[in-house]
Structures are given as C-alpha cells and as structure tokens.
C-alpha positions, 0 to 999 in steps of 0.5 A: 708741154703742159701750160700748168701742172696736173697737181701741186703739193705742199709738203706731203699734202696735195694742194691743187689737182686737175679734176680728171687726175683727182677722179683717177686718184680717188678711183685708184684709192677706193679700189686699193682699199676694197681689195679690188686692186693690188699695190703696184711698184712705183718710183719716188722722185724728190728734189734730191734725185730730180737732177739725176733724172734723164728725160727721153723726148 
C-alpha cells in the first residue's frame, strides 16, 4: 500500500505529483502531441462512481 498518493488534484488541475509519474505523463503527452502514439481507451472514475467500484486484491 502507498504511504502517500502518487498525485493529487484540485478540481481538474494537477496539484502535487510524484516525480517519476510526472516524467511519465510528460513523455506520454509529448508522444501524443507529435503523433508518435495514438490515444488509448480509458476509464474515468469520479466521486459519483467511486463507491460502485469493486477492488480485486
């Protein structure tokens, strides 16, 4: 289990982020902007759907 979150947000803005995660995000965004990678399907989880999620441990 993590002692602290990998990243935190304020509204839709990134607030604090682990340095390795930040580097990964920047690399991915750069590759998307330059056309080296395609957009992948993703899932969005917000406070309204958080309680509906079942974690498999």
